C-alpha positions, 0 to 999 in steps of 0.5 A: 500500500505504501507504493501505491500512496507514493505513486499517487503523490509522485504522479500528482507532483509530475502533473503539476510541474507539467501544467505549471511548465506548459511541458505538454500540449493540449492535444496531447492525451496519453499521461493527461489527466482526464484525457486517454487513448479514447479521447485521442481516437475521438479527437483523431476521428473528428479531424479525419471527418472535417478533412473528408467533409471538406474534400481534403485527402488525409494520410495516416500513419500508424505507430505501435511505441508500446515496446519503446517504453521497455528500452528507456534508460533509467538514468536518462529518464531520471535526469529528465525528471530532475530537470523538470525539478523533481527532487534527488530523494524521490528518484533514488531507490 
């Protein structure tokens, strides 16, 4: 249970820092409070529908990044999180 509490604290802290520094744009759906893959799909569909209704062509490229996050270096990630202002104590161990 302490790990879940710590996860929640970190998640809230990181979200607040991202919002304060405007690190993530409004069109970002993943890892954003109130948005998900479903809201991303709806936004994408609406964008395509608008283009098609206006008679415009639309090209789509799909990327599967699921495995990409398994290969992220912890030290690089930790450095980026420190640069965002997270304290060393939260990232150690």
